[in-house]
N, C-alpha and C positions, 0 to 999 in steps of 0.2 A: 221259070220265074225268079227259082233261086238266083240260078246257077248265072240267070243276067243286072240283078241287082248286089248280090256280095262288088262285086270287080266294080262297077257304077258309088256303092259304098267307098269302095276303098279309095279310087280315085277323085272323088270328088277333096276326102280326107286328104291326102297327097297334097292335092293342090292346093286347100288352105294351107297346109302348111310351109310348101314351095314358098308361097306370095305372102308371109307372115315374116320367115326366114328372110326374100326378098324385099321390104320395105325397112329392116335395121342393118341391110349389106349398103343399101341403098340410099340411105340417110346416113351415112356415114362417108358414103363415095361424094355423091354432094356438096357437104361440110369440104371435105379434102379442097373438091376444083372454087367452092367457093373461093376459101382461101386462101388455096393459090392460087388462079387464074391470069391472076396480073403480073407473074414471073418467070410460074412450070411455062416447061418446051410443051409447045406447040400442037407436037405430035405425040403426045402424052394423053395430055389431054381427047384430043381425038380419040385415043388407045381408049384412056379411062368413057369415054360417051360410048361406044361402043362396045365396053362391057356393062357398061348398067342396062344398054337396050336387049344383051344376049340372054344376060338374066334375068329382067323381066318376059324376055319370051318363049322361056322354060323354065317359068315360073308356069307361064298362061297352058303351056300346054298340058304340063306335070310332070313331064321328063323330069324323074333325080335325078339321071349317070349325065342330063346334059346342062341340069342344074347347077352338078357340080365342078363341070370341067367351069360354065363361066364364070364360076362364086371365088374358082384356082384362080383364074384369066384380071377376074375383078380383085381382088384384092391383090396383084404383084400390079398391078395400073394406075391401082390408088396408088400405092408406094412408093410410085420412080412420083409422082406428083406432090406426093405427100412422108418422101421418108422419113422409117424413125429414126427419132432421134439420137446419141452416142449417148450412154450412161442414162438412159431413159427412166432407171427405178432411183438414181441418187437425187437428178433432176427431181423429180417427183417431191422427196422426201426434202429436200432443201425451199420449191416452192412453198407447201407445205411449210417446214418454220416461220423462213419468213411472215405467210400469213397469219400465222400464231404470236410471234410477238412482234411483230401490225398493232393484231387485236386484243393482246397483257398491254403494250406503251399506250391503244390509246386509251383503254380502262381505266390506266396508271394515271395516266395526266388525266381524267376530266371526272372519275368516277372514284373509284374504291382505290387513294396509294401508300405501301406499305410503307413503314419505319420502322427502325431504331433503338430501343430508348438508351441513353447513352453515359445518362448519368441516376447521382438518386435522390433526385430535387420535388421529382415527385412522388418519392415512398410513402408510403405502405400499396400508393393509387397501382403501380405502375412504378416499374423498378429497371435502375441500368444495369452493367455487367457489380456483379456482388462476389461474395467471398461468402462462406460456413463453415461447423463444426458439416460430415461428411455422412449421414447420420442413415449410410446403405452398408445390406450385408457384405462383406468381402470377395465373393466373386465377384460383385457391379467393380469393386477399381480398382482386380488382376485379371480375368478373364478379359479380353480385348473385344468379343462377340458382344458382353453383355456392358462390358464400356457403351459401344457404340448404340445398343440396342437403350441404353440409357439416356447419351446425347439428343441421340434422332427425340427424345420423345420428355425428357426433363431441363431439357439443355447443360445439366452440370458432365464437367468436368473432376475427375481427383487430383490437388496438388499436394504437393510436397517440399516443404524447405528443408535442407540441408545447409550444415555450419562448411566449408569451404576450410577451415582452420580448427585447431585447439583453443582453451584460452579461460576465461572470463568470461561468465555470461552478464552483462545486465541494459536494460531498458534508457534510452533516453529521455530525461525529464521534461526536456524543454519544448515536446511535440505537447501539442496543446490539442484536448482532450476531448479535441472535436475533429480533430483527423481523422481521416480516413483510414491513414498506416500508424502501424506501433514501431519503433528503430530499434532496432539489438543493435547489441559492438556483444562483438568473441575478439579478444584478444586485436587484431590489428583492421580487421574486418567489419563492418556490415550492413545490417539488412532490411530492405521494407518489408513489413508483415502485413501485409494486409488483418484488418481490424473480423472477427468474421472468423478468422483461420482460427481452430483449433491448438494454443497456446501446448511444447510436450518442456521450456525450460521452464526458470523461477531464478528469478534479478538475483547477483552472485552464484548462480550457479558454473560448475567449473565442465566446458563444455571440454568433447573430443571433435578430432575431420572428423568429417561424418555423421556427425549424432544426430537426430530429425529431433529441427526444431519448433515444424509446427505444421497441421499438413487440416485438409479441410478441401472443396467443390472452390470451384472457379465456376461459377452458370450463367449465363450469357444475360443480357436483356431481355425486356418482352420488346416484341415482335409483335407493330402491330398495325392498323388496320387506318387510314383516313379523310371526311367523307370529301372529296375538292365541290361535289353537285350541291350539297342540304344551302346549305350563306346563299348560294343564287334563288331560294328561295323563303329563306324565311329571314332573321333577323337573328346574328351570334344571341344566343342567354347567358345569360349568370350564372353561372358553375358549371357548364362546361367544361372541360378539357381540350384545350384551343392549341394550334403545332402553327407554327410560322417561321418565317426564311429572316438567317440576317445579314442579307448579301447589303453591299453598301452601309452598312451598320459600323457608329462610330469604333472598331479594333480592341482600343481602350477599353470600352468595358461592354464588350458582348466579346463571344468568339467571333468572325465574323465571316462569313459563307458557311455554314450548319445551317440548323434549324434543331427550334427548340419546340421543349413544351412544355405547356405551365396553363394548369386552371386562370377564367374569366371569369374576373369577378369587376371590372366597369367598364362599364360600353360611355360612349361621348355624350358627355354631358354629369355621368352617375359624381357626386360627391365621396370621398372613403375615409376614411377612418380609422386605424387599428392601436388601440388600447387593450393590449396584450390579456387574456390570448382572442378576444371576439375583433372582428371587422363588421365594423357598420359602412352600409351601403345606402345615404340619401339617408342618414341619420337613424337605419331599421339595419335591426341586427341581425346580421350576416348564414342565425340559421334558419329562417326564410329563403334560403337559395340550396339544393341538394349539392352536394358536394363539399362545401363547403362548410357545411352544418357538423360533419365527420369534422373538420379540421378542431373547429370551434368546442365544438364535444368532449375533444379526445378521445373518440372512441379505439379499441384497439389496433396499438401500431401509428399511429394518430398524437404527437406526442406535444404537449409545449404549447399546441395552441398556435397563431398571428404571431410574428414579433416585428418587433418597428426599430427605428437609433438608439433607439432606449436602453433597448436585450443587447441589442444586437451591433455596439461599433461606430464611430465616425464614418467608415464608409457609407452608410447606408447613406442616397442622396433625398429622396420623395418617401418622407410618409417618418422622420424620423422618433417625435414625439407622442407621450400619449395627445395632447390637444391638436396636434397639426391635422387638418384635411387638406386634400387635394382636387382639385376638380380635372376631369377626362376632358383633356380635349376635342376638340368637335374634327371627326373621321381620324382619332386612337382608341387603342384601347390597351387597358391593364391586367396584367397579369403576374399572379404571385404558383409558389411554387410550393401543395402540398406537407412538401417538409422544408416548413417554415424558419429552423434556424440556420437549413444549413444549403438553399437553396438562392444562385442566383438569380433575380426577376425583376420587374420591374420595379419592384423599391430600389434597385441597385441604376439600373440601366434608364430608367423610365418610359414611360406607353412606349405602344408595339405600330403604327401606323396603321392603317384598313387593308391598303394595297400584300403586307405579308404579312396578310393572313391565309392558313391553306385550308382550314376546314378540320372538324373536331374530330378527335380522334376515339371511335368506338365501340372497336373487336381486338381482341389480345386474338392473336393466331398462333402465335407462340411464343415461350414453349406449354409447353401441355403443365399447368399451375394455378392456386388457387386464384389466380386471376386469370384465365383462363374464361375468355367470353366478353360480353357488357360492361363500356366499363363505366362507368358511373362520379 
């Protein structure tokens, strides 16, 4: 009984294993035949069909050696019908990269689009490229691996400005106090030193060639995501930080063919008025709206509140006095920078057409700083 039973059990499991293997091989062979039967050599197709029949019969009989021979014949026949492509691995990686790029571009176009903040008009909510004194220990300035890690996390690069000549140093008194740079003269040379760097010379000091004039770091502007989808489902809200494109706008009033970012303070039909430091929307104090409240109340980093033409000068075209009101036209929006004293915004170039709006800025994703995360 045992002598008869064990071979039968072994044969049962062998046939079962061969049939499962045959199913996988035949599935691949059928796919190759169907994809290439209209262009393959008829003789190669007949050989493939014969090999399929042979492997099926070998599996049914449970003959392992015959199955292995049929498997080898099937692989050769399938390769003649559907030959391997040259550089198959390279092709697969290229196809994967193309698909990933297509998905990323679609995601960027319809969902979340990345942007870089170019200027300081939205400070302190968002920062453009700016300069400041270096607060890191010396190894993070001098050792290249640590400098790379530091830049990857914080976007900071060390900067030193040294004199190219010798002479007496003096700062140009004609530079406006709100200008982003100091103009330093040393002998016949002059230097534009970004504000925020640490100065190492004083007015009237004698400077020698190669002497350190200023040092600090250059900090990359905030990189953000803009939600391209949400305004398809709801109306823009007062106080949101919005991104819009300037394509086709008057180049005399704005930098053309780029993107701007401002805080949305007026929608179609809204009546606006600025009596520094307060912005009024439809007669209502602006503290009622998130984001706008921070500017008006002068919270840490927000200085001066909202300004109008009376405090900023003659270039302001809209909201020039404390009493002047402006009604936002239909299909237009009004945007102001949080850094109200240093922002070219709708006070200068006017309202923004609805078709130019891209969406609200929602997230700072790089660099890692106190502003990383949700934009408010």
